[in-house]
C-alpha positions as CSV (number, residue, x, y, z in Angstrom):
1,M,-32.2,196.3,147.5
2,E,-30.2,195.7,144.4
3,T,-28.0,193.1,143.3
4,V,-25.0,193.0,141.7
5,G,-22.6,190.4,141.1
6,A,-18.9,190.6,142.2
7,Y,-17.2,191.1,138.4
8,E,-19.4,193.8,137.7
9,A,-19.4,195.3,141.9
10,K,-15.3,195.4,141.0
11,T,-15.7,196.9,137.2
12,H,-18.6,199.5,138.5
13,L,-17.5,200.3,142.0
14,P,-17.1,203.9,141.5
15,K,-20.7,204.3,139.9
16,L,-21.6,202.0,142.6
17,L,-20.3,204.2,145.5
18,K,-22.0,207.0,144.3
19,R,-25.3,205.3,144.6
20,V,-24.3,204.0,148.1
21,I,-24.0,208.0,149.1
22,K,-27.6,208.7,148.0
23,G,-28.8,206.3,150.4
24,E,-29.0,203.0,148.0
25,R,-28.2,199.7,149.6
26,I,-26.6,197.3,147.0
27,T,-25.6,193.5,147.8
28,I,-23.1,192.0,146.0
29,T,-23.3,188.1,145.2
30,K,-20.5,185.3,143.9
31,H,-22.1,182.6,142.0
32,G,-25.9,183.4,143.0
33,I,-24.8,183.8,146.8
34,P,-24.8,187.3,148.3
35,V,-21.2,187.8,150.2
36,A,-21.7,191.7,151.0
37,V,-23.7,194.6,151.6
38,L,-23.0,198.1,150.1
39,Q,-24.4,200.6,152.7
40,P,-24.4,204.0,153.8
41,P,-22.5,204.0,157.6
42,E,-24.9,205.0,160.2
43,S,-24.2,208.4,160.4
44,L,-25.1,208.9,156.9
45,R,-28.3,207.1,156.9
46,K,-31.4,209.2,157.4
47,T,-33.3,209.3,160.1
48,E,-37.3,209.7,160.5
49,P,-38.0,213.6,162.0
50,K,-40.7,212.1,164.6
51,Q,-37.9,210.2,165.9
52,V,-35.3,212.9,165.9
53,I,-37.9,214.5,168.2
54,V,-38.4,211.8,170.4
55,E,-34.8,211.5,171.1
56,L,-34.5,215.5,171.7
57,R,-37.4,215.2,174.1
58,K,-35.5,212.6,175.7
59,F,-32.6,214.7,176.2
60,R,-34.2,217.6,177.6
61,A,-35.8,215.9,180.1
62,K,-32.4,214.5,181.2
63,H,-30.7,217.9,181.0
64,C,-31.7,221.1,183.1
65,L,-30.0,224.2,183.0
66,K,-31.0,224.7,186.5
67,G,-32.2,227.9,186.1
68,L,-29.8,229.5,183.3
69,S,-30.5,231.3,180.5
70,L,-29.0,230.4,176.9
71,R,-27.4,234.1,177.5
72,E,-25.9,233.7,180.5
73,M,-24.4,230.7,179.8
74,I,-22.7,232.5,176.5
75,E,-21.8,235.3,178.7
76,E,-20.1,233.0,180.6
77,G,-17.8,231.7,178.3
78,R,-19.7,228.0,177.7
79,P,-20.4,226.8,174.8
């Protein structure tokens, strides 16, 4: 994680935001003391594929179609 002074952060905010969008975390300091962290929101953070698979399996275990096929649900008008 990179550290940037408050003055530099203010001056170069658009550039810093572009880097954050790409996934970087940047600590902003004031007189050498960390005061803030620029980071992507949770929704933009990349999740490991293995973790996604684990979560999908948990979801499937809790939700059952009770014998219906996807085709039948589409024909009934369910999204």
